[in-house]
The first five atom37 places (N, CA, C, CB, O) and aatype in JSON, in Angstrom:
{
  "aatype": [12, 10, 16, 10, 16, 16, 14, 3, 7, 16, 16, 9, 16, 0, 0, 16, 3, 19, 6, 10, 0, 15, 11, 17, 10, 3, 8, 5, 18, 7, 6, 2, 17, 3, 15, 7, 10, 9, 14, 13, 3, 5, 8, 3, 0, 12, 2, 15, 16, 9, 6, 6, 10, 0, 10, 12, 8, 3, 7, 9, 10, 15, 7, 18, 16, 19, 16, 6, 15, 16, 14, 9, 14, 16, 16, 19, 10, 6, 1, 13, 19, 0, 0, 13, 16, 17, 3, 16, 0, 7, 3, 19, 0, 16, 16, 10, 2, 4, 7, 6, 19, 3, 0, 10, 0, 3, 10, 10, 1, 0, 0, 7, 0, 9, 3, 16, 0, 0, 10, 17, 9, 6, 1, 8, 0, 6, 7, 3, 6, 6, 7, 3, 0, 8, 8, 14, 7, 16, 3, 3, 5, 6, 0, 0, 1],
  "atom_mask": [
    [1, 1, 1, 1, 1],
    [1, 1, 1, 1, 1],
    [1, 1, 1, 1, 1],
    [1, 1, 1, 1, 1],
    [1, 1, 1, 1, 1],
    [1, 1, 1, 1, 1],
    [1, 1, 1, 1, 1],
    [1, 1, 1, 1, 1],
    [1, 1, 1, 0, 1],
    [1, 1, 1, 1, 1],
    [1, 1, 1, 1, 1],
    [1, 1, 1, 1, 1],
    [1, 1, 1, 1, 1],
    [1, 1, 1, 1, 1],
    [1, 1, 1, 1, 1],
    [1, 1, 1, 1, 1],
    [1, 1, 1, 1, 1],
    [1, 1, 1, 1, 1],
    [1, 1, 1, 1, 1],
    [1, 1, 1, 1, 1],
    [1, 1, 1, 1, 1],
    [1, 1, 1, 1, 1],
    [1, 1, 1, 1, 1],
    [1, 1, 1, 1, 1],
    [1, 1, 1, 1, 1],
    [1, 1, 1, 1, 1],
    [1, 1, 1, 1, 1],
    [1, 1, 1, 1, 1],
    [1, 1, 1, 1, 1],
    [1, 1, 1, 0, 1],
    [1, 1, 1, 1, 1],
    [1, 1, 1, 1, 1],
    [1, 1, 1, 1, 1],
    [1, 1, 1, 1, 1],
    [1, 1, 1, 1, 1],
    [1, 1, 1, 0, 1],
    [1, 1, 1, 1, 1],
    [1, 1, 1, 1, 1],
    [1, 1, 1, 1, 1],
    [1, 1, 1, 1, 1],
    [1, 1, 1, 1, 1],
    [1, 1, 1, 1, 1],
    [1, 1, 1, 1, 1],
    [1, 1, 1, 1, 1],
    [1, 1, 1, 1, 1],
    [1, 1, 1, 1, 1],
    [1, 1, 1, 1, 1],
    [1, 1, 1, 1, 1],
    [1, 1, 1, 1, 1],
    [1, 1, 1, 1, 1],
    [1, 1, 1, 1, 1],
    [1, 1, 1, 1, 1],
    [1, 1, 1, 1, 1],
    [1, 1, 1, 1, 1],
    [1, 1, 1, 1, 1],
    [1, 1, 1, 1, 1],
    [1, 1, 1, 1, 1],
    [1, 1, 1, 1, 1],
    [1, 1, 1, 0, 1],
    [1, 1, 1, 1, 1],
    [1, 1, 1, 1, 1],
    [1, 1, 1, 1, 1],
    [1, 1, 1, 0, 1],
    [1, 1, 1, 1, 1],
    [1, 1, 1, 1, 1],
    [1, 1, 1, 1, 1],
    [1, 1, 1, 1, 1],
    [1, 1, 1, 1, 1],
    [1, 1, 1, 1, 1],
    [1, 1, 1, 1, 1],
    [1, 1, 1, 1, 1],
    [1, 1, 1, 1, 1],
    [1, 1, 1, 1, 1],
    [1, 1, 1, 1, 1],
    [1, 1, 1, 1, 1],
    [1, 1, 1, 1, 1],
    [1, 1, 1, 1, 1],
    [1, 1, 1, 1, 1],
    [1, 1, 1, 1, 1],
    [1, 1, 1, 1, 1],
    [1, 1, 1, 1, 1],
    [1, 1, 1, 1, 1],
    [1, 1, 1, 1, 1],
    [1, 1, 1, 1, 1],
    [1, 1, 1, 1, 1],
    [1, 1, 1, 1, 1],
    [1, 1, 1, 1, 1],
    [1, 1, 1, 1, 1],
    [1, 1, 1, 1, 1],
    [1, 1, 1, 0, 1],
    [1, 1, 1, 1, 1],
    [1, 1, 1, 1, 1],
    [1, 1, 1, 1, 1],
    [1, 1, 1, 1, 1],
    [1, 1, 1, 1, 1],
    [1, 1, 1, 1, 1],
    [1, 1, 1, 1, 1],
    [1, 1, 1, 1, 1],
    [1, 1, 1, 0, 1],
    [1, 1, 1, 1, 1],
    [1, 1, 1, 1, 1],
    [1, 1, 1, 1, 1],
    [1, 1, 1, 1, 1],
    [1, 1, 1, 1, 1],
    [1, 1, 1, 1, 1],
    [1, 1, 1, 1, 1],
    [1, 1, 1, 1, 1],
    [1, 1, 1, 1, 1],
    [1, 1, 1, 1, 1],
    [1, 1, 1, 1, 1],
    [1, 1, 1, 1, 1],
    [1, 1, 1, 0, 1],
    [1, 1, 1, 1, 1],
    [1, 1, 1, 1, 1],
    [1, 1, 1, 1, 1],
    [1, 1, 1, 1, 1],
    [1, 1, 1, 1, 1],
    [1, 1, 1, 1, 1],
    [1, 1, 1, 1, 1],
    [1, 1, 1, 1, 1],
    [1, 1, 1, 1, 1],
    [1, 1, 1, 1, 1],
    [1, 1, 1, 1, 1],
    [1, 1, 1, 1, 1],
    [1, 1, 1, 1, 1],
    [1, 1, 1, 1, 1],
    [1, 1, 1, 0, 1],
    [1, 1, 1, 1, 1],
    [1, 1, 1, 1, 1],
    [1, 1, 1, 1, 1],
    [1, 1, 1, 0, 1],
    [1, 1, 1, 1, 1],
    [1, 1, 1, 1, 1],
    [1, 1, 1, 1, 1],
    [1, 1, 1, 1, 1],
    [1, 1, 1, 1, 1],
    [1, 1, 1, 0, 1],
    [1, 1, 1, 1, 1],
    [1, 1, 1, 1, 1],
    [1, 1, 1, 1, 1],
    [1, 1, 1, 1, 1],
    [1, 1, 1, 1, 1],
    [1, 1, 1, 1, 1],
    [1, 1, 1, 1, 1],
    [1, 1, 1, 1, 1]
  ],
  "atom_positions": [
    [[19.87, 137.25, 105.0], [19.86, 137.6, 105.97], [19.09, 136.4, 106.83], [19.42, 138.86, 105.9], [17.97, 135.96, 106.54]],
    [[19.83, 136.01, 107.85], [19.65, 135.06, 109.15], [19.12, 136.04, 110.16], [21.14, 134.29, 109.74], [19.64, 137.09, 110.55]],
    [[17.6, 135.31, 110.63], [17.93, 135.59, 112.39], [17.33, 134.8, 113.16], [17.51, 136.93, 113.03], [16.16, 134.44, 113.08]],
    [[18.17, 134.5, 113.96], [18.07, 134.11, 115.07], [17.15, 134.17, 116.0], [18.77, 134.39, 115.42], [17.06, 135.34, 115.63]],
    [[16.09, 134.04, 117.14], [15.19, 134.14, 117.5], [15.28, 133.27, 118.88], [14.37, 133.93, 116.51], [15.51, 132.09, 118.64]],
    [[15.14, 133.6, 120.29], [15.66, 132.93, 121.24], [14.18, 132.74, 121.92], [16.92, 133.67, 122.04], [13.52, 133.72, 121.58]],
    [[13.53, 132.01, 122.62], [12.45, 132.1, 123.89], [12.47, 133.46, 124.17], [12.82, 131.23, 125.33], [11.46, 134.11, 123.91]],
    [[13.68, 134.15, 124.76], [13.62, 135.24, 125.98], [13.21, 136.68, 125.13], [15.37, 135.41, 126.91], [12.79, 137.74, 125.59]],
    [[13.55, 136.21, 123.49], [13.2, 136.94, 122.5], [14.71, 138.01, 121.91], [0.0, 0.0, 0.0], [14.76, 138.89, 121.04]],
    [[15.72, 137.47, 122.79], [16.67, 138.02, 122.14], [16.78, 137.54, 120.43], [17.89, 137.68, 123.01], [16.59, 136.45, 119.89]],
    [[17.16, 138.77, 119.92], [17.31, 138.55, 118.01], [19.16, 138.74, 117.7], [16.14, 140.36, 116.84], [19.96, 139.67, 117.81]],
    [[19.22, 137.5, 117.33], [21.01, 137.94, 116.17], [20.67, 137.51, 115.26], [22.74, 137.24, 116.37], [19.97, 136.51, 115.11]],
    [[21.29, 138.51, 114.16], [21.6, 138.31, 112.58], [22.58, 138.2, 112.13], [21.31, 139.07, 111.83], [23.62, 138.64, 112.6]],
    [[22.45, 137.55, 111.08], [23.88, 137.37, 110.24], [23.98, 137.35, 108.65], [24.48, 136.0, 110.63], [22.87, 137.57, 108.17]],
    [[24.82, 137.19, 107.83], [24.71, 137.13, 106.47], [24.55, 135.44, 106.16], [26.05, 137.91, 105.77], [23.88, 135.09, 105.19]],
    [[25.16, 134.53, 106.97], [25.38, 133.05, 106.65], [25.37, 132.24, 107.91], [26.76, 132.81, 105.9], [25.27, 132.7, 109.05]],
    [[25.48, 130.78, 107.51], [24.82, 129.74, 108.85], [25.89, 130.01, 109.73], [24.61, 127.82, 108.58], [25.71, 129.95, 110.95]],
    [[27.11, 130.33, 109.2], [28.4, 130.16, 109.8], [28.5, 131.59, 110.86], [29.69, 130.04, 108.48], [28.68, 131.64, 112.07]],
    [[28.33, 132.47, 110.08], [28.24, 133.61, 110.96], [27.42, 133.89, 112.37], [27.82, 134.43, 110.17], [27.86, 134.19, 113.48]],
    [[25.79, 133.62, 111.79], [25.2, 133.21, 112.82], [25.66, 132.43, 114.09], [24.45, 132.68, 112.34], [25.8, 132.8, 115.25]],
    [[25.89, 130.91, 113.34], [26.73, 130.05, 114.33], [27.2, 130.9, 115.54], [28.05, 129.42, 113.57], [26.78, 131.07, 116.68]],
    [[28.68, 131.58, 114.55], [29.58, 132.34, 115.9], [29.2, 132.96, 116.49], [30.52, 133.05, 115.86], [29.55, 132.84, 117.67]],
    [[27.95, 134.37, 116.09], [27.23, 134.97, 116.59], [26.56, 134.0, 118.05], [26.4, 135.41, 115.45], [26.49, 134.54, 119.16]],
    [[26.27, 133.08, 117.91], [25.19, 132.46, 118.69], [26.31, 132.49, 120.13], [24.51, 130.67, 117.96], [26.37, 133.2, 121.14]],
    [[27.26, 131.08, 119.49], [27.95, 130.95, 120.36], [28.96, 132.23, 121.13], [28.51, 129.97, 119.84], [29.61, 132.0, 122.15]],
    [[28.96, 133.28, 120.62], [29.3, 134.69, 121.49], [28.4, 134.58, 122.2], [29.35, 136.16, 120.88], [28.76, 134.42, 123.37]],
    [[27.46, 134.59, 122.07], [26.0, 134.86, 122.35], [26.05, 134.08, 123.84], [24.77, 134.16, 121.04], [26.07, 134.64, 124.94]],
    [[26.07, 132.64, 123.58], [26.03, 131.91, 125.31], [27.32, 131.83, 125.78], [25.43, 130.23, 125.5], [27.51, 131.71, 126.99]],
    [[28.42, 131.9, 124.83], [29.86, 132.21, 126.16], [30.68, 132.94, 125.89], [30.85, 131.13, 126.6], [31.85, 132.83, 126.26]],
    [[30.11, 134.03, 125.02], [31.14, 135.23, 125.51], [32.08, 134.98, 123.91], [0.0, 0.0, 0.0], [32.39, 134.04, 123.18]],
    [[32.26, 136.37, 123.94], [33.21, 136.74, 122.82], [34.24, 135.54, 122.47], [34.04, 138.08, 123.24], [34.44, 134.98, 121.4]],
    [[34.93, 135.3, 123.99], [36.01, 134.33, 123.57], [36.26, 132.71, 123.7], [36.96, 134.79, 124.14], [37.14, 131.92, 124.05]],
    [[35.07, 132.72, 123.26], [34.79, 131.04, 123.43], [35.51, 130.43, 123.24], [34.0, 130.38, 122.83], [35.8, 129.43, 123.9]],
    [[36.22, 130.98, 121.9], [37.15, 129.64, 121.51], [38.65, 129.74, 121.65], [36.95, 129.24, 119.99], [39.44, 129.12, 120.94]],
    [[39.04, 130.69, 122.75], [40.16, 131.12, 123.05], [41.01, 129.55, 123.73], [39.9, 132.51, 124.09], [40.59, 129.03, 124.76]],
    [[41.98, 129.08, 123.12], [42.19, 128.42, 124.24], [42.46, 126.14, 123.38], [0.0, 0.0, 0.0], [43.17, 125.13, 123.36]],
    [[40.83, 127.0, 122.78], [40.38, 125.59, 121.73], [41.58, 125.19, 120.97], [39.09, 125.93, 120.45], [42.5, 126.0, 121.11]],
    [[41.84, 124.2, 120.23], [42.58, 123.73, 119.16], [41.89, 124.09, 117.8], [42.78, 122.25, 119.33], [40.75, 124.55, 117.85]],
    [[42.31, 123.96, 116.94], [40.97, 124.12, 115.67], [40.08, 122.97, 115.24], [41.59, 124.51, 114.2], [39.1, 123.04, 114.5]],
    [[40.48, 122.13, 115.7], [40.06, 121.04, 115.5], [38.64, 120.91, 115.96], [40.89, 120.2, 115.99], [37.7, 120.48, 115.3]],
    [[38.64, 121.43, 117.49], [37.59, 121.64, 118.54], [36.7, 122.8, 118.3], [38.2, 121.83, 119.86], [35.52, 122.83, 118.65]],
    [[37.48, 123.96, 117.55], [36.26, 125.07, 117.07], [35.97, 124.65, 116.13], [36.46, 126.51, 116.83], [35.05, 125.42, 115.84]],
    [[36.05, 123.71, 115.04], [35.6, 123.34, 113.79], [33.87, 122.73, 114.2], [36.82, 122.09, 113.05], [32.73, 123.05, 113.86]],
    [[34.57, 121.59, 115.22], [33.43, 120.74, 115.72], [32.32, 121.61, 116.38], [33.96, 119.68, 116.78], [31.13, 121.42, 116.15]],
    [[32.84, 122.68, 117.32], [32.09, 123.39, 118.03], [30.94, 124.52, 117.17], [33.1, 124.03, 118.91], [29.9, 125.05, 117.56]],
    [[31.67, 124.57, 115.86], [30.93, 125.58, 114.61], [30.04, 124.86, 114.14], [31.8, 126.09, 113.31], [28.86, 125.18, 113.99]],
    [[30.83, 123.25, 113.73], [29.56, 122.6, 113.21], [28.42, 122.07, 113.67], [29.79, 121.84, 112.71], [27.29, 122.08, 113.18]],
    [[28.91, 121.54, 114.8], [27.38, 121.3, 115.75], [26.63, 122.27, 115.73], [27.44, 121.07, 117.27], [25.45, 122.01, 115.47]],
    [[27.02, 123.82, 116.0], [26.01, 124.67, 116.18], [25.25, 124.95, 114.88], [26.52, 125.85, 116.77], [24.09, 125.37, 114.81]],
    [[26.11, 124.65, 113.84], [25.22, 124.99, 112.09], [23.94, 124.05, 112.32], [26.31, 124.27, 110.24], [22.72, 124.19, 112.25]],
    [[24.97, 122.88, 112.7], [23.46, 121.52, 113.3], [22.33, 121.86, 113.47], [23.46, 120.81, 114.75], [21.32, 121.54, 112.84]],
    [[22.47, 122.63, 114.46], [21.54, 123.25, 116.0], [20.97, 124.01, 115.3], [22.26, 124.08, 117.46], [19.74, 123.95, 115.4]],
    [[21.42, 124.82, 114.51], [21.12, 126.23, 113.88], [19.44, 125.67, 112.66], [23.07, 126.92, 112.71], [18.35, 126.14, 112.33]],
    [[20.67, 123.88, 112.32], [18.79, 123.85, 111.62], [18.0, 122.95, 111.82], [18.53, 123.79, 110.16], [17.2, 122.42, 111.05]],
    [[18.29, 122.72, 113.11], [17.14, 122.05, 113.62], [16.31, 123.3, 114.31], [17.58, 120.79, 114.68], [15.1, 123.13, 114.38]],
    [[16.87, 124.57, 114.84], [15.96, 124.91, 114.83], [14.95, 125.68, 113.79], [16.19, 125.23, 115.59], [13.75, 125.96, 113.87]],
    [[16.12, 125.93, 112.6], [14.95, 126.3, 111.75], [14.26, 125.66, 111.18], [15.11, 126.89, 110.99], [13.46, 126.3, 110.5]],
    [[14.16, 124.52, 111.13], [13.09, 123.15, 110.84], [11.95, 123.0, 112.17], [14.18, 121.43, 110.76], [11.0, 122.23, 112.28]],
    [[12.45, 124.01, 113.07], [11.17, 124.09, 114.07], [11.1, 123.2, 115.14], [0.0, 0.0, 0.0], [10.21, 123.08, 115.98]],
    [[12.57, 122.35, 114.96], [12.6, 120.68, 116.15], [12.83, 121.35, 117.15], [13.92, 119.23, 116.04], [11.92, 121.06, 117.94]],
    [[13.84, 122.43, 117.85], [14.02, 123.06, 119.23], [12.94, 123.77, 119.87], [15.05, 123.97, 119.19], [13.29, 124.91, 120.19]],
    [[12.04, 123.57, 120.09], [11.12, 124.47, 120.63], [11.26, 125.41, 121.14], [10.54, 124.16, 121.23], [11.7, 125.21, 122.27]],
    [[11.01, 127.07, 120.78], [11.27, 127.91, 121.14], [12.15, 128.82, 120.47], [0.0, 0.0, 0.0], [12.11, 130.05, 120.6]],
    [[12.76, 128.34, 119.92], [13.76, 128.77, 118.74], [13.26, 128.76, 117.42], [14.93, 127.92, 118.65], [12.49, 127.91, 116.96]],
    [[13.84, 129.94, 116.71], [13.36, 130.24, 115.21], [14.35, 130.87, 114.55], [12.11, 131.13, 115.06], [14.77, 131.95, 114.97]],
    [[14.79, 130.34, 113.55], [15.56, 130.76, 112.26], [14.7, 131.2, 111.43], [16.32, 129.74, 111.57], [13.54, 130.78, 111.37]],
    [[15.3, 132.28, 110.54], [14.06, 132.79, 109.56], [15.03, 133.54, 108.81], [12.64, 133.78, 110.23], [15.86, 134.23, 109.4]],
    [[14.98, 133.46, 107.47], [15.39, 133.76, 106.23], [14.85, 135.31, 105.94], [14.85, 132.64, 105.22], [13.87, 135.59, 106.62]],
    [[15.21, 136.14, 105.25], [14.75, 137.38, 104.81], [15.57, 138.12, 103.68], [14.67, 138.19, 105.96], [16.54, 138.74, 104.12]],
    [[15.39, 138.17, 102.41], [16.01, 139.13, 101.74], [15.66, 140.18, 101.51], [16.28, 138.89, 100.91], [14.65, 140.37, 100.83]],
    [[16.65, 141.51, 102.19], [16.5, 142.53, 102.32], [16.59, 143.18, 101.33], [17.0, 142.84, 103.04], [17.66, 143.06, 100.73]],
    [[15.44, 144.25, 100.67], [15.53, 144.61, 98.9], [16.55, 145.92, 99.26], [13.62, 145.17, 97.84], [16.52, 146.61, 100.27]],
    [[17.19, 145.99, 98.42], [18.53, 146.97, 97.93], [17.58, 148.23, 98.54], [19.1, 147.06, 95.79], [16.39, 147.96, 98.69]],
    [[18.07, 149.68, 98.92], [17.45, 150.88, 98.75], [17.26, 151.02, 97.31], [18.21, 151.98, 99.34], [16.07, 151.16, 97.0]],
    [[18.38, 151.01, 96.0], [18.59, 151.61, 95.06], [16.66, 150.79, 94.11], [20.55, 151.21, 94.46], [16.15, 151.09, 93.03]],
    [[16.3, 150.01, 94.93], [15.59, 148.82, 94.38], [14.58, 149.68, 94.94], [15.85, 147.12, 94.81], [14.43, 150.5, 94.04]],
    [[14.03, 149.9, 95.59], [13.08, 150.33, 96.48], [12.76, 152.0, 95.65], [13.79, 150.29, 98.3], [11.67, 152.55, 95.46]],
    [[14.18, 152.49, 95.29], [14.3, 153.81, 95.05], [13.31, 154.29, 93.31], [16.17, 154.04, 95.07], [12.64, 155.25, 92.93]],
    [[13.83, 152.78, 92.65], [13.47, 152.66, 91.45], [12.03, 152.6, 91.46], [14.09, 151.62, 90.85], [11.25, 153.41, 90.96]],
    [[11.71, 151.29, 92.23], [10.32, 151.12, 92.31], [9.26, 152.26, 92.61], [10.19, 150.2, 93.22], [8.55, 152.65, 91.69]],
    [[9.13, 152.84, 93.98], [8.86, 154.09, 94.53], [8.67, 155.1, 92.8], [10.38, 154.58, 95.79], [7.58, 155.54, 92.44]],
    [[9.95, 155.28, 92.0], [9.83, 156.39, 90.95], [9.05, 155.55, 89.75], [11.47, 157.1, 90.43], [8.51, 156.25, 88.9]],
    [[8.96, 154.23, 89.62], [8.19, 153.92, 88.52], [6.64, 154.01, 89.1], [8.64, 152.44, 87.91], [5.94, 154.89, 88.61]],
    [[6.34, 153.59, 89.6], [4.95, 154.05, 90.43], [3.93, 155.17, 91.35], [5.0, 153.46, 91.04], [3.2, 155.23, 92.33]],
    [[4.53, 156.04, 90.15], [3.8, 157.75, 91.01], [2.56, 158.11, 90.16], [5.08, 159.49, 90.86], [1.75, 157.44, 89.52]],
    [[2.7, 159.19, 90.36], [1.31, 160.06, 90.1], [0.75, 159.92, 88.75], [1.53, 161.63, 90.28], [-0.44, 160.22, 88.68]],
    [[1.36, 159.52, 87.58], [1.22, 159.61, 86.66], [0.72, 158.0, 85.95], [2.3, 160.32, 86.37], [-0.2, 157.74, 85.18]],
    [[1.66, 157.2, 86.52], [1.05, 155.72, 86.56], [-0.13, 155.09, 87.36], [2.02, 154.98, 86.94], [-0.68, 154.03, 87.07]],
    [[-0.43, 155.9, 88.4], [-1.44, 155.99, 89.28], [-2.8, 156.41, 88.57], [-1.02, 156.95, 90.34], [-3.89, 155.94, 88.9]],
    [[-2.64, 157.26, 87.64], [-3.92, 157.87, 87.27], [-4.55, 157.21, 85.91], [0.0, 0.0, 0.0], [-5.71, 157.23, 85.5]],
    [[-2.87, 156.36, 85.1], [-3.61, 155.36, 84.25], [-4.06, 154.01, 84.51], [-2.97, 155.2, 83.29], [-4.95, 153.44, 83.88]],
    [[-3.38, 153.49, 85.52], [-3.87, 152.22, 86.08], [-4.49, 151.66, 87.13], [-3.23, 151.7, 86.12], [-4.97, 150.53, 87.14]],
    [[-4.49, 152.52, 88.14], [-5.43, 152.23, 89.59], [-6.51, 152.0, 89.67], [-5.55, 153.06, 90.43], [-6.94, 151.6, 90.76]],
    [[-7.45, 152.16, 88.47], [-8.49, 152.02, 88.23], [-8.53, 150.45, 87.84], [-8.86, 153.02, 87.34], [-9.36, 149.69, 88.36]],
    [[-7.75, 150.09, 87.07], [-7.74, 148.69, 86.6], [-7.52, 147.59, 87.39], [-6.92, 148.56, 85.73], [-7.77, 146.44, 87.0]],
    [[-7.0, 147.89, 88.62], [-6.34, 146.85, 89.61], [-7.91, 146.67, 90.22], [-4.84, 147.49, 90.86], [-8.91, 147.36, 90.03]],
    [[-7.66, 145.22, 91.2], [-8.97, 144.87, 91.68], [-8.14, 145.83, 93.21], [-9.57, 142.75, 91.7], [-7.0, 146.29, 93.18]],
    [[-9.01, 145.91, 94.3], [-9.17, 145.96, 95.57], [-7.7, 145.32, 96.54], [-10.57, 145.14, 95.75], [-6.77, 145.91, 97.11]],
    [[-7.99, 144.12, 96.39], [-6.76, 143.34, 96.92], [-4.96, 144.29, 96.1], [0.0, 0.0, 0.0], [-3.99, 144.9, 96.55]],
    [[-5.36, 143.95, 95.02], [-4.0, 144.41, 94.06], [-3.75, 145.41, 94.77], [-4.11, 144.85, 92.4], [-2.92, 145.41, 95.67]],
    [[-4.43, 146.3, 94.45], [-3.94, 147.98, 95.08], [-3.68, 148.02, 96.39], [-5.06, 149.19, 94.96], [-2.72, 148.68, 96.79]],
    [[-4.45, 147.35, 97.24], [-3.82, 147.3, 98.99], [-2.07, 146.24, 98.72], [-5.51, 145.94, 100.47], [-1.24, 146.25, 99.63]],
    [[-1.92, 145.81, 98.02], [-0.8, 145.06, 98.4], [0.45, 145.8, 97.25], [-1.17, 143.21, 98.2], [1.59, 145.35, 97.19]],
    [[-0.05, 147.09, 96.34], [0.64, 147.96, 96.09], [1.21, 149.0, 96.96], [0.13, 148.31, 95.35], [2.41, 149.25, 97.09]],
    [[-0.25, 149.87, 97.8], [-0.34, 150.67, 98.58], [1.04, 150.42, 99.94], [-1.87, 150.57, 98.92], [2.01, 151.12, 100.24]],
    [[0.4, 148.81, 100.6], [1.06, 148.49, 101.54], [3.05, 148.55, 101.18], [0.33, 147.04, 101.87], [3.93, 148.82, 102.0]],
    [[3.21, 148.24, 99.86], [4.79, 148.11, 99.64], [4.94, 149.42, 99.29], [5.41, 147.03, 98.47], [6.15, 149.57, 99.09]],
    [[4.4, 150.39, 99.13], [4.73, 152.07, 98.81], [4.51, 152.18, 99.95], [3.91, 153.13, 97.78], [5.59, 152.66, 100.29]],
    [[3.87, 152.12, 100.95], [4.1, 152.66, 102.77], [5.46, 151.93, 103.25], [2.55, 151.98, 104.08], [6.17, 152.58, 104.0]],
    [[5.87, 150.69, 102.9], [7.0, 150.42, 103.67], [8.41, 151.03, 102.59], [6.99, 148.61, 104.08], [9.61, 150.8, 102.75]],
    [[8.04, 151.47, 102.01], [9.46, 152.04, 101.08], [9.05, 153.9, 101.43], [9.36, 151.43, 98.7], [9.56, 154.75, 100.7]],
    [[8.38, 154.2, 102.26], [8.13, 155.29, 102.58], [7.82, 156.2, 102.03], [0.0, 0.0, 0.0], [8.24, 157.35, 102.15]],
    [[6.91, 155.71, 101.24], [5.75, 156.49, 99.44], [4.75, 156.46, 100.18], [5.33, 155.39, 97.54], [3.87, 155.72, 99.75]],
    [[4.37, 157.33, 101.75], [2.89, 157.03, 102.48], [2.28, 158.19, 101.74], [2.75, 157.12, 104.4], [1.08, 158.12, 102.01]],
    [[2.56, 159.58, 100.68], [1.85, 160.14, 100.05], [1.22, 159.46, 98.9], [2.42, 161.08, 99.83], [0.01, 159.49, 98.69]],
    [[2.36, 158.62, 97.9], [2.02, 157.88, 96.99], [1.16, 156.57, 97.54], [3.24, 157.6, 96.27], [0.7, 155.93, 96.58]],
    [[0.98, 156.27, 98.19], [0.41, 154.84, 98.39], [-1.3, 155.8, 98.42], [1.15, 153.69, 100.24], [-2.25, 155.53, 97.67]],
    [[-1.29, 156.67, 99.25], [-2.86, 157.42, 99.17], [-3.29, 157.08, 97.65], [-2.84, 159.41, 99.45], [-4.23, 156.51, 97.09]],
    [[-2.31, 157.61, 97.35], [-2.71, 158.15, 96.02], [-3.0, 157.07, 94.75], [-1.55, 159.1, 95.6], [-3.57, 157.59, 93.79]],
    [[-2.79, 156.12, 94.66], [-3.28, 155.24, 94.37], [-4.42, 154.94, 95.06], [-2.54, 154.51, 94.32], [-5.34, 155.12, 94.25]],
    [[-5.0, 154.47, 96.41], [-5.82, 154.34, 96.75], [-6.45, 154.9, 96.54], [-5.84, 154.19, 97.38], [-7.54, 154.34, 96.45]],
    [[-6.47, 156.64, 96.2], [-7.86, 157.45, 95.69], [-7.64, 157.15, 94.82], [-8.26, 158.83, 95.72], [-7.81, 155.95, 95.06]],
    [[-7.18, 157.2, 93.2], [-7.16, 157.33, 92.18], [-7.99, 155.44, 91.59], [-5.52, 157.93, 91.88], [-8.58, 155.13, 90.56]],
    [[-7.64, 154.66, 92.78], [-8.31, 153.35, 92.51], [-10.07, 153.41, 92.92], [-7.43, 152.12, 93.5], [-10.95, 152.79, 92.33]],
    [[-10.27, 154.33, 94.09], [-11.7, 154.38, 94.49], [-12.36, 154.9, 93.23], [-11.98, 155.32, 95.8], [-13.42, 154.4, 92.85]],
    [[-11.82, 155.81, 92.65], [-12.84, 156.42, 91.18], [-13.34, 155.46, 90.58], [-12.11, 157.21, 89.93], [-14.54, 155.57, 90.3]],
    [[-12.78, 154.51, 90.27], [-13.47, 153.32, 89.74], [-14.1, 152.25, 90.2], [0.0, 0.0, 0.0], [-14.5, 151.29, 89.54]],
    [[-14.21, 152.45, 91.49], [-14.61, 151.46, 92.77], [-16.49, 151.51, 92.39], [-14.0, 152.34, 94.8], [-16.72, 152.66, 92.0]],
    [[-17.26, 151.02, 92.4], [-18.79, 150.21, 92.32], [-18.53, 150.98, 94.14], [-18.99, 147.72, 91.85], [-17.57, 151.3, 94.83]],
    [[-20.12, 150.97, 94.29], [-20.03, 150.71, 95.72], [-20.49, 149.46, 96.14], [-20.7, 151.64, 96.43], [-20.98, 148.63, 95.37]],
    [[-20.33, 149.31, 97.39], [-20.15, 148.29, 97.9], [-18.82, 147.67, 97.69], [0.0, 0.0, 0.0], [-18.89, 146.54, 98.18]],
    [[-17.42, 147.91, 97.11], [-16.17, 148.11, 96.96], [-15.81, 148.61, 98.16], [-15.84, 148.86, 95.89], [-16.56, 149.31, 98.84]],
    [[-14.6, 148.27, 98.5], [-14.13, 148.37, 100.07], [-13.27, 149.62, 99.4], [-13.14, 146.77, 101.03], [-12.52, 150.04, 100.29]],
    [[-13.09, 150.38, 98.18], [-12.69, 151.74, 98.33], [-12.74, 152.72, 98.27], [-12.31, 151.99, 98.17], [-11.99, 153.67, 98.47]],
    [[-14.35, 152.44, 97.78], [-15.75, 153.46, 97.18], [-15.81, 154.18, 98.16], [-17.33, 152.83, 96.87], [-15.94, 153.82, 99.33]],
    [[-15.7, 155.31, 97.73], [-15.63, 157.31, 98.25], [-17.23, 156.72, 98.97], [-15.74, 159.28, 96.31], [-18.22, 156.38, 98.32]],
    [[-17.08, 156.75, 100.69], [-17.76, 156.96, 101.64], [-18.05, 155.18, 102.26], [0.0, 0.0, 0.0], [-19.09, 154.79, 102.79]],
    [[-17.15, 154.59, 102.07], [-16.93, 153.39, 102.76], [-15.93, 153.83, 104.21], [-16.16, 152.24, 101.61], [-15.16, 154.74, 104.53]],
    [[-16.4, 152.74, 104.71], [-15.28, 152.77, 105.95], [-13.49, 152.85, 105.69], [-15.56, 151.28, 106.77], [-12.62, 153.53, 106.23]],
    [[-13.45, 152.05, 104.85], [-12.11, 151.82, 104.36], [-11.16, 152.88, 103.23], [-12.3, 150.51, 103.74], [-9.96, 152.74, 102.97]],
    [[-11.88, 153.72, 102.79], [-11.74, 154.42, 102.07], [-11.45, 155.76, 102.72], [-12.64, 154.27, 101.33], [-10.66, 156.57, 102.24]],
    [[-12.35, 156.0, 104.23], [-12.18, 157.02, 104.66], [-10.67, 156.52, 105.49], [-13.51, 157.57, 105.41], [-9.7, 157.28, 105.56]],
    [[-10.66, 155.42, 105.95], [-9.74, 155.05, 106.7], [-7.89, 155.22, 105.84], [-10.34, 153.48, 107.11], [-6.71, 155.39, 106.14]],
    [[-8.64, 155.05, 104.85], [-6.84, 155.45, 104.16], [-6.55, 156.82, 103.66], [-6.41, 154.53, 102.66], [-5.51, 157.08, 103.06]],
    [[-7.65, 157.86, 103.96], [-6.91, 159.28, 103.79], [-6.25, 160.0, 105.12], [-8.02, 160.34, 103.22], [-5.68, 161.09, 105.01]]
  ]
}
């Protein structure tokens, strides 16, 4: 997935650079920008816009950004959450360092598994020593509740 962000904060998202170029042209010139153009001129407009988007992606055109993201399919997230539940947390959480369990908890929260993320932090904290980020009674541990 590609996302174009303009200096005024407008965002345009598309699956391909060709689709993004078409949507960017629509945004700039209206949805019928290509009516009345011969196919050769339409092709030129698309190619020059794709080149413009590449310059934006490379940071050459100030104020514009083009970013790429790969959305995680819902079924993959659901499978991940199902695999990292209560039983796994009890067996594994104390073996992770604080940064690892925080990253796992962030991913679980992003997948909507708030309670499971809190469980991982809680189970991890059982193995933390005094001075560790999640040790019971520390600010981080209290904030995770």
